[in-house]
C-alpha positions as CSV (number, residue, x, y, z in Angstrom):
1,M,45.0,6.3,149.8
2,G,41.7,5.2,151.7
3,A,38.6,7.1,151.6
4,S,39.0,8.9,155.1
5,S,42.5,10.1,153.8
6,R,41.1,11.4,150.6
7,R,38.4,13.3,152.4
8,E,41.0,14.8,154.8
9,A,43.0,15.8,151.8
10,A,40.0,17.3,150.2
11,R,39.5,19.7,152.9
12,N,42.9,21.1,152.0
13,T,42.3,23.7,149.4
14,G,45.9,23.2,148.1
15,A,45.0,19.6,147.2
16,D,45.6,18.6,143.6
17,D,43.0,17.9,141.1
18,A,43.5,14.2,141.3
19,T,43.3,14.1,145.0
20,L,40.1,16.2,145.0
21,T,38.5,14.2,142.4
22,E,39.1,11.0,144.2
23,A,37.6,12.5,147.3
24,A,34.5,13.8,145.3
25,Q,34.2,10.3,143.7
26,S,34.1,8.8,147.3
27,G,31.2,11.1,148.3
28,E,33.0,14.2,149.6
29,A,30.8,17.1,148.5
30,A,33.3,19.8,149.7
31,A,35.9,18.2,147.2
32,L,33.5,18.7,144.2
33,G,32.7,22.1,145.4
34,E,36.5,22.9,145.3
35,L,37.0,21.5,141.9
36,L,33.9,23.7,140.6
37,E,35.3,26.7,142.1
38,R,38.9,26.1,141.0
39,H,37.8,25.4,137.3
40,R,35.0,28.0,137.2
41,A,36.9,30.4,135.1
42,G,37.6,28.0,132.5
43,M,34.2,26.6,132.4
44,R,32.7,30.0,132.0
45,A,35.1,30.9,129.1
46,V,34.0,27.9,127.3
47,A,30.4,29.0,127.7
48,L,31.0,32.5,126.6
49,C,33.0,31.3,123.6
50,V,30.1,29.0,122.3
51,L,27.1,31.0,123.5
52,G,28.3,34.7,123.8
53,P,27.3,37.0,126.7
54,G,23.7,36.5,128.2
55,A,21.7,34.7,130.8
56,D,22.2,31.3,129.0
57,V,25.9,31.3,130.4
58,D,24.8,31.1,134.1
59,D,22.2,28.5,133.1
60,V,24.7,26.2,131.5
61,L,27.2,26.5,134.4
62,Q,24.4,25.5,136.8
63,D,23.4,22.6,134.6
64,A,27.2,21.5,134.4
65,A,27.5,21.6,138.2
66,L,24.4,19.2,138.5
67,T,26.0,16.9,135.8
68,A,29.3,17.1,137.6
69,L,27.4,15.9,140.9
70,Q,25.7,13.2,139.1
71,R,28.5,11.9,137.0
72,I,31.9,12.8,138.8
73,G,32.4,8.8,139.0
74,D,32.6,8.8,135.1
75,V,36.0,10.7,135.3
76,R,38.6,8.0,134.3
77,D,41.7,10.4,134.7
78,P,41.1,12.3,138.1
79,A,44.1,14.6,136.9
80,A,42.3,15.7,133.9
81,V,39.0,16.6,135.6
82,G,39.4,20.4,134.4
83,A,39.2,19.1,130.8
84,W,36.1,16.9,131.7
85,L,34.4,19.7,133.2
86,R,35.0,21.9,130.2
87,T,33.8,19.3,128.0
88,V,30.6,19.1,130.0
89,V,30.0,22.8,129.6
90,R,30.8,22.6,125.9
91,N,28.3,19.8,125.3
92,A,25.6,21.8,127.4
93,S,26.4,25.0,125.5
94,R,25.8,23.0,122.1
95,R,22.6,21.9,123.1
96,V,21.4,25.4,123.9
97,L,22.5,26.3,120.6
98,R,20.5,23.7,119.0
99,D,17.3,24.9,121.1
100,R,18.1,28.5,119.9
101,G,17.8,27.2,116.4
102,A,14.4,25.6,117.0
103,F,13.0,28.7,118.8
104,R,14.1,32.3,118.8
105,P,12.6,35.1,120.6
106,M,11.0,37.7,118.6
107,E,13.3,40.4,119.7
108,E,16.3,38.2,118.4
109,A,14.7,37.7,115.0
110,D,16.6,39.0,111.8
111,I,14.3,41.8,110.9
112,P,15.4,44.8,108.9
113,S,15.5,48.2,110.6
114,P,13.3,50.8,109.4
115,E,16.3,52.8,107.7
116,A,17.4,49.6,105.8
117,G,15.6,49.1,102.3
118,P,14.7,45.7,100.9
119,E,17.8,45.6,98.8
120,Q,20.2,46.0,101.7
121,W,18.3,43.5,103.8
122,L,18.5,40.9,101.0
123,E,22.3,41.6,100.5
124,R,23.0,41.0,104.2
125,R,20.9,37.9,104.2
126,A,22.8,36.6,101.0
127,A,26.2,37.3,102.5
128,R,25.3,35.3,105.6
129,D,23.9,32.5,103.7
130,W,26.9,32.5,101.5
131,V,29.3,32.3,104.3
132,W,27.5,29.8,106.4
133,T,27.0,27.6,103.2
134,A,30.9,27.7,102.8
135,L,31.3,27.0,106.5
136,D,29.3,23.9,106.2
137,R,31.6,22.4,103.8
138,L,34.5,22.3,106.3
139,S,35.2,19.7,108.9
140,P,34.0,20.4,112.5
141,A,37.8,20.7,113.6
142,L,38.3,23.7,111.2
143,R,34.7,25.2,111.3
144,T,34.4,25.5,115.0
145,P,37.6,27.7,115.6
146,L,36.6,30.0,112.8
147,V,33.0,30.5,114.2
148,L,34.4,31.2,117.7
149,R,37.1,33.6,116.6
150,Y,35.3,35.5,113.9
151,L,31.5,35.0,114.4
152,T,30.7,35.0,118.1
153,P,29.4,38.5,119.3
154,T,32.9,39.6,120.9
155,G,35.2,37.5,119.0
156,A,37.0,34.7,121.1
157,S,40.7,35.1,121.8
158,Y,43.2,32.2,120.8
159,E,43.2,31.1,124.5
160,Q,39.3,31.2,124.6
161,V,39.2,28.9,121.3
162,A,41.7,26.6,122.7
163,V,39.8,26.1,126.0
164,A,36.4,25.8,124.0
165,C,37.9,23.3,121.7
166,G,40.1,21.4,124.1
167,V,43.5,21.8,122.0
168,P,46.4,23.9,122.5
169,V,46.8,27.3,121.5
170,G,49.4,26.4,118.8
171,T,46.8,23.9,117.3
172,V,44.0,26.8,117.3
173,R,46.4,28.9,115.3
174,S,47.1,26.0,112.8
175,R,43.5,25.2,112.4
176,L,42.5,28.8,111.8
177,S,45.3,29.2,109.1
178,Q,44.2,25.9,107.4
179,G,40.5,27.0,107.8
180,R,40.9,30.2,106.3
181,V,42.5,28.8,103.3
182,K,39.7,26.0,102.9
183,L,37.0,28.5,103.5
184,A,38.2,30.8,100.6
185,L,38.0,27.8,98.3
186,A,34.5,26.9,99.8
187,L,33.4,30.7,99.2
188,A,34.6,30.6,95.6
189,A,32.8,27.2,94.8
190,T,29.6,28.6,96.4
191,V,29.3,32.0,95.2
192,D,27.9,31.0,91.8
193,A,25.5,28.3,93.5
194,P,22.3,27.7,91.7
195,H,19.6,30.6,92.4
196,A,22.3,32.8,94.0
197,D,23.0,36.3,93.0
198,A,26.8,36.2,92.9
199,G,27.0,40.1,92.6
200,R,24.5,40.6,95.6
201,R,26.6,38.1,97.6
202,A,30.0,39.8,96.8
203,R,28.6,43.3,97.6
204,A,27.1,42.2,100.8
205,G,30.3,40.5,102.0
206,R,32.0,43.8,101.9
207,S,29.4,45.6,104.2
208,D,27.8,43.1,106.3
209,P,29.4,43.7,109.9
210,A,28.1,40.1,110.9
211,V,30.5,38.4,108.4
212,Q,33.2,41.1,107.3
213,P,35.8,40.2,110.0
214,L,35.8,36.6,108.7
215,L,35.9,37.6,105.2
216,T,38.7,40.1,105.8
217,A,40.7,37.5,107.6
218,V,40.1,35.0,104.8
219,A,41.3,37.5,102.2
220,R,44.4,38.5,104.1
221,N,45.4,34.8,104.6
222,V,45.0,34.1,100.9
223,L,46.6,37.1,99.4
224,R,49.7,37.4,101.8
């Protein structure tokens, strides 16, 4: 198909992804716009899974659109452009997370409430440190689904995790099951880590809302 034919096909919103991608690669801006609109929901789902709700999601989508404009020619499989766009969003979201780690606004800092005593605050911090230390022992393939499913603000669905990780839903379920088993072993191995208060970690793990869903899922998976 020649460049003029691809442009004509791109004007038809019923064109498939491969046709639109080829048209966009030949310089048809309307084709790229159609691709971005067609895959907007999936791209937003990836950003929400990685970042949680907030203004960063819209910023990431805008950055992804610019990246697509600049790098659409890099797409080797035009029919798989949707997966490519979601990968662009996932990488941009991860960069935002890294920036968050370097700088956090004061209102987002982990400051105990006036009602919480120092012991309660220390217990919650101990629980989070314990869980994240254990998570760091897992491979990225197992760690990422666990974090998205249990530790994001709203808890990602299986479908959202699949989109974010770029794998089928069945693979997500399998990785979550494997991850829970391996995390249980990692938690057991780190509960008595040097300088750690094992009792404090165990008590906090039963009460901290930030980690309770994950610990409950781990317990159910291991004890069933």
